[in-house]
RODO-2510 file (C-alpha; in nm, 4 decimals, decimal comma):
residues 274
     n   res          X          Y          Z
     1     m    11,2768     9,3217    13,2251
     2     k    11,0822     9,1418    13,4998
     3     r    10,7933     9,3230    13,6673
     4     s    10,9799     9,3437    14,0021
     5     e    11,2856     9,4842    13,8247
     6     l    11,0681     9,7260    13,6317
     7     k    10,9130     9,8558    13,9519
     8     n    11,2553     9,9358    14,0992
     9     a    11,3828    10,0793    13,7726
    10     l    11,0855    10,3167    13,7533
    11     s    11,1056    10,4328    14,1139
    12     w    11,2182    10,7749    13,9829
    13     f    10,8720    10,8422    13,8344
    14     k    10,6255    11,0254    14,0559
    15     y    10,3248    11,1783    13,8858
    16     d    10,2762    11,4357    14,1614
    17     n    10,5969    11,6034    14,0435
    18     y    10,4083    11,7113    13,7313
    19     d    10,1439    11,9159    13,9144
    20     v    10,3585    12,2246    13,8490
    21     i    10,2698    12,2022    13,4804
    22     w     9,9262    12,3510    13,5449
    23     d    10,0840    12,6771    13,6606
    24     l    10,2882    12,7262    13,3442
    25     t    10,1963    12,9864    13,0853
    26     l    10,0982    12,8718    12,7377
    27     e    10,4471    12,9542    12,6045
    28     e    10,6204    12,7820    12,8970
    29     f    10,4043    12,4760    12,8351
    30     w    10,5108    12,4796    12,4699
    31     v    10,8753    12,4958    12,5808
    32     e    10,8336    12,1848    12,7981
    33     i    10,6954    11,9837    12,5075
    34     d    10,9588    12,1228    12,2709
    35     r    11,2447    12,0274    12,5052
    36     r    11,1119    11,6716    12,5243
    37     i    11,0924    11,6496    12,1452
    38     i    11,4540    11,7674    12,1218
    39     g    11,5672    11,5214    12,3901
    40     y    11,3867    11,2256    12,2333
    41     n    11,5237    11,2954    11,8865
    42     m    11,8755    11,3417    12,0249
    43     l    11,8438    11,0026    12,1946
    44     k    11,7284    10,8409    11,8689
    45     r    12,0440    10,9633    11,6938
    46     c    12,2813    10,9612    11,9902
    47     t    12,5576    10,7828    11,7965
    48     d    12,5784    11,0795    11,5565
    49     l    12,6020    11,3483    11,8274
    50     d    12,9189    11,5462    11,8917
    51     d    13,0573    11,5818    12,2464
    52     a    12,8447    11,8905    12,3194
    53     g    12,5323    11,7116    12,2005
    54     k    12,6088    11,4024    12,4077
    55     n    12,6609    11,6192    12,7148
    56     q    12,3282    11,7931    12,6538
    57     l    12,1595    11,4534    12,6212
    58     l    12,3121    11,3390    12,9513
    59     i    12,1766    11,6499    13,1236
    60     h    11,8334    11,5754    12,9764
    61     c    11,8482    11,2155    13,1051
    62     d    11,9610    11,3234    13,4525
    63     k    11,6782    11,5751    13,4892
    64     i    11,4146    11,3150    13,4055
    65     i    11,5603    11,0462    13,6324
    66     c    11,5948    11,2981    13,9170
    67     g    11,2280    11,3927    13,8879
    68     d    11,3112    11,7500    13,7840
    69     v    11,0243    11,7753    13,5385
    70     l    11,0607    12,1383    13,4232
    71     f    11,3335    12,1944    13,1678
    72     g    11,2464    12,5635    13,1422
    73     g    11,4081    12,8100    12,9100
    74     e    11,3489    13,1665    12,8068
    75     t    11,0057    13,2067    12,6505
    76     n    11,0129    13,5788    12,5776
    77     t    11,2495    13,6793    12,2996
    78     p    11,5267    13,9013    12,4458
    79     e    11,5071    14,2594    12,3237
    80     h    11,8365    14,2334    12,1347
    81     i    11,7171    13,9297    11,9351
    82     l    11,4603    13,9696    11,6583
    83     a    11,1440    13,7657    11,7093
    84     s    11,0862    13,4749    11,4705
    85     s    10,8768    13,1634    11,4139
    86     y    10,9390    12,8294    11,2450
    87     a    10,8132    12,9806    10,9164
    88     i    10,9510    13,3371    10,9316
    89     v    11,3095    13,3954    11,0428
    90     p    11,4984    13,7255    10,9944
    91     l    11,8270    13,6796    10,8117
    92     l    12,1151    13,6032    11,0484
    93     r    12,4606    13,7502    11,0080
    94     r    12,6188    13,4050    10,9976
    95     e    12,3903    13,3139    10,7047
    96     i    12,5318    13,5861    10,4789
    97     p    12,8317    13,3731    10,3648
    98     y    12,5872    13,0973    10,2642
    99     c    12,3889    13,3506    10,0600
   100     v    12,7091    13,4623     9,8888
   101     a    12,8074    13,1001     9,8236
   102     s    12,4603    13,0291     9,6803
   103     l    12,4924    13,3305     9,4500
   104     k    12,8299    13,2051     9,3276
   105     l    12,6802    12,8594     9,2724
   106     a    12,3928    13,0173     9,0818
   107     e    12,6387    13,2190     8,8687
   108     m    12,8213    12,8987     8,7778
   109     a    12,4920    12,7279     8,6923
   110     s    12,3909    13,0279     8,4847
   111     e    12,7101    13,0153     8,2797
   112     t    12,6777    12,6396     8,2300
   113     k    12,3121    12,6560     8,1227
   114     g    12,3607    12,9659     7,9122
   115     h    12,0937    13,1626     8,0978
   116     g    12,2775    13,4921     8,0779
   117     e    12,2439    13,7272     8,3701
   118     g    11,9006    13,6088     8,4827
   119     s    11,6593    13,7933     8,7101
   120     e    11,7640    14,0924     8,9184
   121     y    11,5604    13,9572     9,2100
   122     v    11,7679    13,7236     9,4283
   123     s    11,4900    13,4741     9,5060
   124     q    11,3786    13,4585     9,1437
   125     y    11,7386    13,4222     9,0280
   126     f    11,7915    13,1306     9,2688
   127     s    11,4731    12,9718     9,1391
   128     e    11,5836    13,0123     8,7763
   129     m    11,9161    12,8495     8,8549
   130     g    11,7583    12,5636     9,0490
   131     v    11,9203    12,6411     9,3860
   132     n    11,6053    12,7481     9,5716
   133     s    11,4687    12,4069     9,6671
   134     k    11,3343    12,5036    10,0099
   135     g    11,0814    12,7613     9,8966
   136     r    11,2561    13,0526    10,0670
   137     i    11,2302    13,4139     9,9575
   138     v    11,4679    13,6970    10,0438
   139     v    11,2813    14,0256    10,0960
   140     t    11,3394    14,3716    10,2341
   141     m    11,0552    14,5031    10,4477
   142     n    11,0452    14,8698    10,5417
   143     l    10,8738    14,8805    10,8814
   144     m    10,8528    15,2620    10,8702
   145     e    10,6859    15,2751    10,5305
   146     a    10,3446    15,1482    10,6390
   147     s    10,1480    15,0445    10,9465
   148     s    10,1492    14,6843    11,0709
   149     d     9,8007    14,6227    10,9324
   150     e     9,8990    14,7693    10,5966
   151     l    10,2129    14,5525    10,5822
   152     i    10,0023    14,2449    10,6605
   153     e     9,7676    14,3316    10,3741
   154     h    10,0620    14,3780    10,1388
   155     l    10,1947    14,0347    10,2355
   156     r     9,8494    13,8826    10,1972
   157     m     9,8450    14,0048     9,8382
   158     l    10,2106    13,9421     9,7516
   159     i    10,2664    13,5919     9,8931
   160     p    10,0309    13,4122     9,6488
   161     k    10,1954    13,6019     9,3600
   162     w    10,5461    13,5121     9,4810
   163     k    10,4495    13,1460     9,5090
   164     k    10,3150    13,1487     9,1534
   165     q    10,6119    13,3370     9,0078
   166     l    10,8688    13,1200     9,1866
   167     k    10,6722    12,8012     9,1095
   168     t    10,6781    12,7101     9,4779
   169     p    10,4771    12,3957     9,5617
   170     e    10,2094    12,4388     9,8241
   171     p    10,2947    12,2882    10,1643
   172     e    10,1368    11,9542    10,2406
   173     v     9,7871    11,9863    10,3762
   174     r     9,8073    11,9145    10,7460
   175     d     9,5850    11,6392    10,8703
   176     y     9,6426    11,7706    11,2203
   177     r     9,5564    12,1068    11,3738
   178     f     9,6233    12,2154    11,7300
   179     g     9,3251    12,3694    11,9082
   180     i     9,1785    12,4022    12,2533
   181     s     9,0520    12,0428    12,2385
   182     t     9,4090    11,9250    12,1722
   183     l     9,5411    12,1313    12,4624
   184     k     9,2873    11,9641    12,6877
   185     k     9,3950    11,6219    12,5602
   186     v     9,7624    11,6971    12,6249
   187     l     9,6731    11,7874    12,9827
   188     n     9,4009    11,5331    13,0581
   189     y     9,5807    11,2423    12,8921
   190     r     9,8918    11,3398    13,0923
   191     l    10,1046    11,3434    12,7800
   192     i    10,4079    11,5247    12,9226
   193     p    10,4752    11,2605    13,1926
   194     l    10,3919    10,9953    12,9325
   195     m    10,6540    11,1478    12,7000
   196     d    10,9117    11,1088    12,9781
   197     l    10,8169    10,7440    13,0212
   198     i    10,8473    10,6899    12,6441
   199     f    11,1894    10,8579    12,6580
   200     w    11,2896    10,6191    12,9379
   201     e    11,1712    10,3212    12,7290
   202     e    11,3967    10,4335    12,4449
   203     l    11,6854    10,4992    12,6844
   204     k    11,6624    10,1535    12,8431
   205     d    11,5564     9,9741    12,5224
   206     t    11,2575     9,8216    12,6989
   207     k    10,8784     9,8465    12,6960
   208     i    10,6579     9,9410    12,9888
   209     p    10,3334     9,7363    12,9870
   210     f    10,0264     9,9524    12,9360
   211     s     9,8873     9,8227    13,2633
   212     k    10,1985     9,9626    13,4327
   213     l    10,1600    10,2948    13,2504
   214     e     9,8033    10,3090    13,3804
   215     e     9,9296    10,2519    13,7348
   216     l    10,2092    10,5082    13,7056
   217     l     9,9996    10,7834    13,5472
   218     y     9,6792    10,7454    13,7441
   219     g     9,7308    10,5324    14,0535
   220     e     9,4250    10,5919    14,2712
   221     s     9,3173    10,9074    14,0854
   222     d     8,9482    10,9649    14,0179
   223     d     9,0426    11,1154    13,6806
   224     y     9,1119    10,7747    13,5357
   225     r     9,2070    10,6340    13,1945
   226     t     9,2440    10,2616    13,1415
   227     a     9,5358    10,0752    12,9899
   228     d     9,3288    10,0117    12,6760
   229     l     9,2659    10,3850    12,6289
   230     i     9,6329    10,4637    12,6881
   231     k     9,7306    10,2037    12,4284
   232     a     9,4741    10,3116    12,1685
   233     t     9,4843    10,6914    12,2086
   234     d     9,7215    10,8475    12,4603
   235     y    10,0460    10,6639    12,3798
   236     p    10,0157    10,7125    11,9992
   237     l     9,9378    11,0834    12,0467
   238     a    10,2379    11,1337    12,2769
   239     l    10,4601    10,9502    12,0261
   240     d    10,3245    11,1635    11,7415
   241     f    10,4225    11,4789    11,9309
   242     l    10,7729    11,3399    11,9819
   243     t    10,8276    11,2306    11,6225
   244     t    10,6068    11,4366    11,3880
   245     p    10,7122    11,8043    11,3409
   246     t    10,3601    11,9016    11,2294
   247     y    10,2322    11,8656    11,5847
   248     i    10,4687    12,1108    11,7541
   249     k    10,4450    12,3497    11,4562
   250     s    10,0671    12,3473    11,4855
   251     f    10,1055    12,4228    11,8555
   252     q    10,3170    12,7283    11,7663
   253     d    10,0498    12,8344    11,5164
   254     y     9,7984    12,8142    11,8009
   255     i    10,0167    13,0298    12,0273
   256     i    10,0597    13,2962    11,7570
   257     k     9,6854    13,2991    11,6937
   258     n     9,6168    13,3315    12,0688
   259     d     9,9012    13,5715    12,1440
   260     y     9,6819    13,7723    12,3826
   261     l     9,6655    13,4639    12,6113
   262     k    10,0297    13,3572    12,5903
   263     d    10,1132    13,4799    12,9436
   264     a     9,8041    13,3260    13,1064
   265     k     9,8518    13,0116    13,3134
   266     i     9,7399    12,6906    13,1485
   267     r     9,4622    12,6347    13,4013
   268     d     9,3311    12,9906    13,3408
   269     h     9,3691    12,9554    12,9652
   270     l     9,1266    12,6630    12,9652
   271     v     8,8782    12,8719    13,1630
   272     f     8,9095    13,1618    12,9164
   273     e     8,8454    12,9288    12,6234
   274     d     8,5471    12,7682    12,7935
***
């Protein structure tokens, strides 16, 4: 695409539209990044989407092109829905048939391998039959039996034992951890608007020169980063957020750890940390 054509094609992008990001809470900020990850990955596999997915992708595209930079979404878990995280999810009613099917599969495997009845504990039984490949454990937790702190201590003691008994491999050691320095980078490197520009590149199957990215993101701003810095640092980091699940998971870890600040605005959160 010629530079003159590129200029017209990118007329939708106005960095000033993104000023509203600074007034988001930490959880709302997480939602904005998460929505962009979902949109980018839907675009990468758009040929495999069903009609509902394609419609959702079109809505995502329209919002970006229209300069409507906040995708929004409920950040506080509604009272009738149990809270969860990427690592801990209460059993859903619709998952019960899959549990029953897994038990039947395990029973068949047991008969074939001659294992007899096997363990009375569901998770251990699945492990014995070779149908627990995702390292999940099914537990019952009595919230009225002990205090929150006591339950946490019980889990602290039990989890290592469960992992050993179920022969569960340790998760890969993360070479990336989200902290306050990362939050500052996401803001100061203007990664959210950069993610939208990367999305547009994928949508149009074209590349925006780094000199043009510099112009779009910074213009006449005093808070300036050169094309070389964008190429070497900012662009790869934005792409990592869009494509590597560890990054957004680490962000959720950070939110859980700093739960007392989750409703503070981003600009205030940085002040608190400083």
